[in-house]
N, CA, C and O atoms as a GROMACS GRO file, in nm:
protein
  388
    1GLY      N    1  -0.101   0.676   1.485
    1GLY     CA    2  -0.125   0.590   1.372
    1GLY      C    3  -0.164   0.451   1.415
    1GLY      O    4  -0.142   0.414   1.531
    2ARG      N    5  -0.221   0.373   1.325
    2ARG     CA    6  -0.264   0.237   1.356
    2ARG      C    7  -0.198   0.141   1.258
    2ARG      O    8  -0.175   0.175   1.142
    3LEU      N    9  -0.167   0.022   1.305
    3LEU     CA   10  -0.124  -0.084   1.214
    3LEU      C   11  -0.251  -0.129   1.146
    3LEU      O   12  -0.335  -0.195   1.208
    4GLN      N   13  -0.268  -0.096   1.021
    4GLN     CA   14  -0.394  -0.119   0.953
    4GLN      C   15  -0.423  -0.266   0.935
    4GLN      O   16  -0.332  -0.348   0.923
    5LEU      N   17  -0.550  -0.300   0.932
    5LEU     CA   18  -0.603  -0.433   0.904
    5LEU      C   19  -0.583  -0.531   1.019
    5LEU      O   20  -0.604  -0.651   1.001
    6LEU      N   21  -0.543  -0.485   1.135
    6LEU     CA   22  -0.526  -0.573   1.248
    6LEU      C   23  -0.630  -0.540   1.355
    6LEU      O   24  -0.651  -0.423   1.385
    7PRO      N   25  -0.696  -0.641   1.413
    7PRO     CA   26  -0.785  -0.613   1.526
    7PRO      C   27  -0.705  -0.551   1.640
    7PRO      O   28  -0.584  -0.568   1.647
    8ASP      N   29  -0.774  -0.480   1.729
    8ASP     CA   30  -0.706  -0.407   1.836
    8ASP      C   31  -0.611  -0.493   1.918
    8ASP      O   32  -0.501  -0.449   1.948
    9SER      N   33  -0.651  -0.616   1.954
    9SER     CA   34  -0.563  -0.700   2.037
    9SER      C   35  -0.435  -0.737   1.961
    9SER      O   36  -0.327  -0.739   2.019
   10GLN      N   37  -0.448  -0.766   1.833
   10GLN     CA   38  -0.329  -0.797   1.753
   10GLN      C   39  -0.242  -0.674   1.735
   10GLN      O   40  -0.119  -0.682   1.737
   11GLU      N   41  -0.306  -0.559   1.718
   11GLU     CA   42  -0.231  -0.435   1.704
   11GLU      C   43  -0.149  -0.408   1.829
   11GLU      O   44  -0.031  -0.375   1.821
   12MET      N   45  -0.211  -0.423   1.945
   12MET     CA   46  -0.140  -0.398   2.070
   12MET      C   47  -0.024  -0.498   2.089
   12MET      O   48   0.084  -0.459   2.131
   13ALA      N   49  -0.048  -0.624   2.058
   13ALA     CA   50   0.057  -0.725   2.070
   13ALA      C   51   0.173  -0.691   1.976
   13ALA      O   52   0.289  -0.704   2.012
   14SER      N   53   0.140  -0.647   1.855
   14SER     CA   54   0.244  -0.610   1.758
   14SER      C   55   0.323  -0.490   1.807
   14SER      O   56   0.446  -0.489   1.800
   15ARG      N   57   0.253  -0.389   1.855
   15ARG     CA   58   0.320  -0.269   1.905
   15ARG      C   59   0.410  -0.303   2.024
   15ARG      O   60   0.522  -0.253   2.035
   16THR      N   61   0.360  -0.388   2.113
   16THR     CA   62   0.438  -0.429   2.230
   16THR      C   63   0.566  -0.499   2.186
   16THR      O   64   0.674  -0.468   2.235
   17TRP      N   65   0.553  -0.594   2.093
   17TRP     CA   66   0.670  -0.667   2.043
   17TRP      C   67   0.770  -0.571   1.981
   17TRP      O   68   0.890  -0.580   2.007
   18LEU      N   69   0.721  -0.479   1.898
   18LEU     CA   70   0.811  -0.383   1.833
   18LEU      C   71   0.885  -0.298   1.936
   18LEU      O   72   1.004  -0.273   1.922
   19GLN      N   73   0.812  -0.252   2.039
   19GLN     CA   74   0.876  -0.171   2.144
   19GLN      C   75   0.978  -0.254   2.222
   19GLN      O   76   1.088  -0.206   2.250
   20GLU      N   77   0.942  -0.377   2.257
   20GLU     CA   78   1.033  -0.462   2.333
   20GLU      C   79   1.162  -0.492   2.257
   20GLU      O   80   1.267  -0.515   2.318
   21HIS      N   81   1.154  -0.492   2.125
   21HIS     CA   82   1.270  -0.522   2.042
   21HIS      C   83   1.334  -0.396   1.984
   21HIS      O   84   1.415  -0.403   1.891
   22SER      N   85   1.296  -0.281   2.039
   22SER     CA   86   1.354  -0.152   2.001
   22SER      C   87   1.344  -0.124   1.851
   22SER      O   88   1.436  -0.070   1.790
   23VAL      N   89   1.231  -0.163   1.792
   23VAL     CA   90   1.209  -0.136   1.650
   23VAL      C   91   1.139  -0.001   1.639
   23VAL      O   92   1.030   0.019   1.693
   24GLN      N   93   1.203   0.092   1.568
   24GLN     CA   94   1.145   0.223   1.550
   24GLN      C   95   1.035   0.214   1.444
   24GLN      O   96   1.057   0.161   1.335
   25VAL      N   97   0.919   0.267   1.476
   25VAL     CA   98   0.804   0.259   1.386
   25VAL      C   99   0.768   0.399   1.339
   25VAL      O  100   0.756   0.491   1.420
   26LEU      N  101   0.751   0.416   1.210
   26LEU     CA  102   0.708   0.543   1.153
   26LEU      C  103   0.557   0.547   1.158
   26LEU      O  104   0.491   0.459   1.104
   27GLU      N  105   0.502   0.649   1.220
   27GLU     CA  106   0.357   0.664   1.228
   27GLU      C  107   0.304   0.712   1.093
   27GLU      O  108   0.351   0.813   1.040
   28TRP      N  109   0.208   0.640   1.039
   28TRP     CA  110   0.148   0.674   0.910
   28TRP      C  111   0.015   0.740   0.931
   28TRP      O  112  -0.059   0.706   1.023
   29LEU      N  113  -0.015   0.836   0.847
   29LEU     CA  114  -0.149   0.892   0.849
   29LEU      C  115  -0.243   0.790   0.787
   29LEU      O  116  -0.219   0.747   0.674
   30PRO      N  117  -0.350   0.748   0.857
   30PRO     CA  118  -0.436   0.644   0.804
   30PRO      C  119  -0.505   0.683   0.674
   30PRO      O  120  -0.543   0.596   0.596
   31GLN      N  121  -0.523   0.813   0.650
   31GLN     CA  122  -0.590   0.856   0.529
   31GLN      C  123  -0.492   0.887   0.417
   31GLN      O  124  -0.522   0.969   0.329
   32SER      N  125  -0.375   0.823   0.418
   32SER     CA  126  -0.274   0.850   0.316
   32SER      C  127  -0.240   0.725   0.235
   32SER      O  128  -0.129   0.673   0.245
   33PRO      N  129  -0.336   0.676   0.154
   33PRO     CA  130  -0.307   0.557   0.075
   33PRO      C  131  -0.197   0.580  -0.028
   33PRO      O  132  -0.136   0.484  -0.075
   34ASP      N  133  -0.172   0.707  -0.064
   34ASP     CA  134  -0.068   0.736  -0.161
   34ASP      C  135   0.071   0.704  -0.108
   34ASP      O  136   0.169   0.709  -0.183
   35ASN      N  137   0.081   0.672   0.021
   35ASN     CA  138   0.211   0.638   0.078
   35ASN      C  139   0.237   0.488   0.075
   35ASN      O  140   0.337   0.442   0.131
   36SER      N  141   0.152   0.411   0.012
   36SER     CA  142   0.168   0.267   0.008
   36SER      C  143   0.190   0.220  -0.135
   36SER      O  144   0.101   0.231  -0.219
   37PRO      N  145   0.310   0.167  -0.164
   37PRO     CA  146   0.336   0.120  -0.301
   37PRO      C  147   0.236   0.013  -0.347
   37PRO      O  148   0.196   0.014  -0.463
   38ILE      N  149   0.195  -0.079  -0.259
   38ILE     CA  150   0.104  -0.185  -0.302
   38ILE      C  151  -0.034  -0.128  -0.333
   38ILE      O  152  -0.101  -0.176  -0.424
   39LYS      N  153  -0.078  -0.028  -0.256
   39LYS     CA  154  -0.208   0.034  -0.286
   39LYS      C  155  -0.203   0.104  -0.421
   39LYS      O  156  -0.300   0.102  -0.497
   40ASN      N  157  -0.091   0.167  -0.449
   40ASN     CA  158  -0.078   0.232  -0.579
   40ASN      C  159  -0.072   0.130  -0.692
   40ASN      O  160  -0.128   0.154  -0.799
   41LEU      N  161  -0.007   0.019  -0.668
   41LEU     CA  162  -0.003  -0.086  -0.769
   41LEU      C  163  -0.142  -0.142  -0.795
   41LEU      O  164  -0.181  -0.163  -0.910
   42TRP      N  165  -0.218  -0.166  -0.687
   42TRP     CA  166  -0.354  -0.217  -0.706
   42TRP      C  167  -0.442  -0.115  -0.778
   42TRP      O  168  -0.530  -0.153  -0.855
   43TRP      N  169  -0.418   0.014  -0.754
   43TRP     CA  170  -0.495   0.117  -0.825
   43TRP      C  171  -0.465   0.110  -0.974
   43TRP      O  172  -0.556   0.122  -1.056
   44ILE      N  173  -0.339   0.091  -1.010
   44ILE     CA  174  -0.300   0.078  -1.151
   44ILE      C  175  -0.370  -0.044  -1.213
   44ILE      O  176  -0.424  -0.035  -1.323
   45ILE      N  177  -0.367  -0.157  -1.142
   45ILE     CA  178  -0.431  -0.278  -1.192
   45ILE      C  179  -0.582  -0.259  -1.203
   45ILE      O  180  -0.642  -0.297  -1.303
   46LYS      N  181  -0.642  -0.201  -1.101
   46LYS     CA  182  -0.787  -0.178  -1.102
   46LYS      C  183  -0.828  -0.091  -1.221
   46LYS      O  184  -0.927  -0.121  -1.288
   47ARG      N  185  -0.753   0.014  -1.246
   47ARG     CA  186  -0.782   0.103  -1.359
   47ARG      C  187  -0.773   0.026  -1.490
   47ARG      O  188  -0.858   0.041  -1.578
   48SER      N  189  -0.672  -0.057  -1.503
   48SER     CA  190  -0.652  -0.136  -1.624
   48SER      C  191  -0.763  -0.241  -1.641
   48SER      O  192  -0.812  -0.262  -1.752
   49VAL      N  193  -0.802  -0.306  -1.530
   49VAL     CA  194  -0.907  -0.407  -1.534
   49VAL      C  195  -1.041  -0.344  -1.573
   49VAL      O  196  -1.117  -0.401  -1.650
   50SER      N  197  -1.068  -0.225  -1.518
   50SER     CA  198  -1.197  -0.161  -1.545
   50SER      C  199  -1.216  -0.129  -1.693
   50SER      O  200  -1.329  -0.124  -1.742
   51LYS      N  201  -1.107  -0.108  -1.765
   51LYS     CA  202  -1.115  -0.081  -1.908
   51LYS      C  203  -1.160  -0.204  -1.987
   51LYS      O  204  -1.213  -0.192  -2.097
   52CYS      N  205  -1.138  -0.324  -1.928
   52CYS     CA  206  -1.175  -0.449  -1.996
   52CYS      C  207  -1.322  -0.485  -1.977
   52CYS      O  208  -1.376  -0.566  -2.052
   53LYS      N  209  -1.385  -0.427  -1.877
   53LYS     CA  210  -1.526  -0.450  -1.848
   53LYS      C  211  -1.564  -0.599  -1.841
   53LYS      O  212  -1.646  -0.646  -1.919
   54PRO      N  213  -1.503  -0.673  -1.747
   54PRO     CA  214  -1.537  -0.815  -1.734
   54PRO      C  215  -1.686  -0.831  -1.700
   54PRO      O  216  -1.743  -0.750  -1.627
   55LYS      N  217  -1.748  -0.937  -1.756
   55LYS     CA  218  -1.892  -0.956  -1.744
   55LYS      C  219  -1.933  -1.044  -1.627
   55LYS      O  220  -2.050  -1.044  -1.587
   56ASN      N  221  -1.840  -1.119  -1.572
   56ASN     CA  222  -1.873  -1.207  -1.460
   56ASN      C  223  -1.748  -1.231  -1.375
   56ASN      O  224  -1.640  -1.183  -1.408
   57LEU      N  225  -1.765  -1.304  -1.268
   57LEU     CA  226  -1.655  -1.326  -1.174
   57LEU      C  227  -1.538  -1.400  -1.240
   57LEU      O  228  -1.422  -1.366  -1.215
   58GLU      N  229  -1.567  -1.497  -1.321
   58GLU     CA  230  -1.461  -1.573  -1.387
   58GLU      C  231  -1.379  -1.484  -1.480
   58GLU      O  232  -1.256  -1.490  -1.480
   59GLU      N  233  -1.446  -1.400  -1.558
   59GLU     CA  234  -1.374  -1.305  -1.644
   59GLU      C  235  -1.292  -1.207  -1.561
   59GLU      O  236  -1.179  -1.173  -1.597
   60LEU      N  237  -1.349  -1.162  -1.449
   60LEU     CA  238  -1.278  -1.071  -1.362
   60LEU      C  239  -1.149  -1.134  -1.311
   60LEU      O  240  -1.043  -1.072  -1.312
   61LYS      N  241  -1.159  -1.259  -1.265
   61LYS     CA  242  -1.040  -1.329  -1.216
   61LYS      C  243  -0.934  -1.339  -1.325
   61LYS      O  244  -0.815  -1.317  -1.300
   62GLU      N  245  -0.977  -1.374  -1.446
   62GLU     CA  246  -0.883  -1.389  -1.557
   62GLU      C  247  -0.815  -1.257  -1.592
   62GLU      O  248  -0.694  -1.252  -1.613
   63VAL      N  249  -0.894  -1.151  -1.596
   63VAL     CA  250  -0.838  -1.021  -1.632
   63VAL      C  251  -0.742  -0.971  -1.524
   63VAL      O  252  -0.635  -0.919  -1.555
   64VAL      N  253  -0.781  -0.987  -1.397
   64VAL     CA  254  -0.692  -0.944  -1.289
   64VAL      C  255  -0.560  -1.021  -1.296
   64VAL      O  256  -0.453  -0.962  -1.282
   65GLN      N  257  -0.567  -1.151  -1.318
   65GLN     CA  258  -0.445  -1.232  -1.328
   65GLN      C  259  -0.361  -1.187  -1.446
   65GLN      O  260  -0.238  -1.176  -1.435
   66GLU      N  261  -0.425  -1.161  -1.559
   66GLU     CA  262  -0.354  -1.115  -1.678
   66GLU      C  263  -0.283  -0.983  -1.652
   66GLU      O  264  -0.166  -0.966  -1.688
   67LYS      N  265  -0.354  -0.890  -1.590
   67LYS     CA  266  -0.294  -0.759  -1.562
   67LYS      C  267  -0.182  -0.771  -1.459
   67LYS      O  268  -0.079  -0.705  -1.470
   68TRP      N  269  -0.203  -0.856  -1.357
   68TRP     CA  270  -0.100  -0.877  -1.255
   68TRP      C  271   0.026  -0.934  -1.318
   68TRP      O  272   0.138  -0.892  -1.286
   69ASP      N  273   0.008  -1.030  -1.409
   69ASP     CA  274   0.122  -1.094  -1.474
   69ASP      C  275   0.202  -0.995  -1.560
   69ASP      O  276   0.320  -1.018  -1.587
   70LYS      N  277   0.139  -0.887  -1.602
   70LYS     CA  278   0.206  -0.788  -1.687
   70LYS      C  279   0.279  -0.680  -1.606
   70LYS      O  280   0.346  -0.594  -1.664
   71VAL      N  281   0.265  -0.683  -1.475
   71VAL     CA  282   0.337  -0.586  -1.392
   71VAL      C  283   0.486  -0.616  -1.402
   71VAL      O  284   0.529  -0.730  -1.383
   72THR      N  285   0.563  -0.514  -1.431
   72THR     CA  286   0.707  -0.534  -1.451
   72THR      C  287   0.785  -0.498  -1.324
   72THR      O  288   0.738  -0.421  -1.240
   73PRO      N  289   0.903  -0.555  -1.311
   73PRO     CA  290   0.989  -0.515  -1.199
   73PRO      C  291   1.019  -0.365  -1.201
   73PRO      O  292   1.036  -0.304  -1.095
   74GLN      N  293   1.025  -0.307  -1.320
   74GLN     CA  294   1.051  -0.163  -1.331
   74GLN      C  295   0.936  -0.082  -1.272
   74GLN      O  296   0.959   0.019  -1.205
   75GLN      N  297   0.812  -0.126  -1.295
   75GLN     CA  298   0.697  -0.056  -1.237
   75GLN      C  299   0.705  -0.061  -1.084
   75GLN      O  300   0.686   0.040  -1.017
   76CYS      N  301   0.732  -0.178  -1.032
   76CYS     CA  302   0.743  -0.193  -0.886
   76CYS      C  303   0.858  -0.109  -0.833
   76CYS      O  304   0.846  -0.045  -0.729
   77GLY      N  305   0.967  -0.108  -0.904
   77GLY     CA  306   1.082  -0.029  -0.863
   77GLY      C  307   1.051   0.119  -0.857
   77GLY      O  308   1.096   0.189  -0.766
   78ARG      N  309   0.974   0.168  -0.955
   78ARG     CA  310   0.937   0.310  -0.954
   78ARG      C  311   0.848   0.342  -0.834
   78ARG      O  312   0.865   0.445  -0.770
   79LEU      N  313   0.754   0.253  -0.805
   79LEU     CA  314   0.665   0.277  -0.691
   79LEU      C  315   0.742   0.278  -0.560
   79LEU      O  316   0.719   0.363  -0.474
   80VAL      N  317   0.833   0.184  -0.544
   80VAL     CA  318   0.912   0.177  -0.421
   80VAL      C  319   1.017   0.288  -0.421
   80VAL      O  320   1.046   0.345  -0.316
   81GLY      N  321   1.073   0.318  -0.536
   81GLY     CA  322   1.175   0.421  -0.546
   81GLY      C  323   1.127   0.559  -0.507
   81GLY      O  324   1.206   0.643  -0.464
   82ASN      N  325   0.997   0.582  -0.521
   82ASN     CA  326   0.939   0.711  -0.484
   82ASN      C  327   0.914   0.723  -0.334
   82ASN      O  328   0.873   0.830  -0.288
   83MET      N  329   0.937   0.618  -0.259
   83MET     CA  330   0.902   0.618  -0.117
   83MET      C  331   0.976   0.725  -0.037
   83MET      O  332   0.917   0.785   0.052
   84GLN      N  333   1.102   0.751  -0.067
   84GLN     CA  334   1.176   0.851   0.009
   84GLN      C  335   1.107   0.987  -0.002
   84GLN      O  336   1.090   1.057   0.098
   85ALA      N  337   1.069   1.026  -0.123
   85ALA     CA  338   1.001   1.154  -0.141
   85ALA      C  339   0.864   1.153  -0.075
   85ALA      O  340   0.822   1.254  -0.018
   86ARG      N  341   0.793   1.039  -0.080
   86ARG     CA  342   0.661   1.031  -0.017
   86ARG      C  343   0.672   1.041   0.135
   86ARG      O  344   0.591   1.108   0.199
   87ILE      N  345   0.772   0.975   0.191
   87ILE     CA  346   0.790   0.980   0.336
   87ILE      C  347   0.828   1.122   0.378
   87ILE      O  348   0.780   1.172   0.480
   88ARG      N  349   0.913   1.186   0.301
   88ARG     CA  350   0.951   1.325   0.332
   88ARG      C  351   0.827   1.415   0.330
   88ARG      O  352   0.809   1.496   0.420
   89ALA      N  353   0.743   1.400   0.229
   89ALA     CA  354   0.620   1.480   0.220
   89ALA      C  355   0.527   1.450   0.337
   89ALA      O  356   0.464   1.540   0.392
   90LEU      N  357   0.518   1.322   0.375
   90LEU     CA  358   0.434   1.282   0.487
   90LEU      C  359   0.483   1.345   0.617
   90LEU      O  360   0.403   1.397   0.695
   91LEU      N  361   0.613   1.342   0.640
   91LEU     CA  362   0.670   1.402   0.761
   91LEU      C  363   0.646   1.552   0.766
   91LEU      O  364   0.616   1.607   0.872
   92LEU      N  365   0.658   1.618   0.651
   92LEU     CA  366   0.629   1.762   0.646
   92LEU      C  367   0.482   1.788   0.675
   92LEU      O  368   0.447   1.883   0.746
   93GLN      N  369   0.395   1.702   0.622
   93GLN     CA  370   0.252   1.716   0.646
   93GLN      C  371   0.221   1.695   0.794
   93GLN      O  372   0.143   1.769   0.853
   94MET      N  373   0.284   1.594   0.855
   94MET     CA  374   0.261   1.567   0.997
   94MET      C  375   0.313   1.681   1.084
   94MET      O  376   0.258   1.707   1.191
   95ALA      N  377   0.419   1.748   1.039
   95ALA     CA  378   0.476   1.859   1.115
   95ALA      C  379   0.398   1.988   1.091
   95ALA      O  380   0.424   2.089   1.157
   96GLY      N  381   0.305   1.985   0.998
   96GLY     CA  382   0.224   2.103   0.968
   96GLY      C  383   0.296   2.206   0.883
   96GLY      O  384   0.263   2.324   0.887
   97LEU      N  385   0.395   2.161   0.806
   97LEU     CA  386   0.471   2.253   0.720
   97LEU      C  387   0.418   2.255   0.580
   97LEU      O  388   0.470   2.327   0.495
   0.00000   0.00000   0.00000
């Protein structure tokens, strides 16, 4: 797995630091966005924004902010709360089961 969004040198430095400090890292499948609560949250916001059909960049910014402001702690809690089941499914997938 890769630490996503980091250039190779930063990724290696991060991995080295984690190993030196005995931090156990769970390897993620890079093609598994469904395992990321923030990606799922952005998908929810994107779907909601697309229904508004903003006509320009300023409208887009306003709509995104409006939708972001309406995200509830309960929604975030559900996304994070599902992580145990998602990680279990990911581990089974990685094991080929």
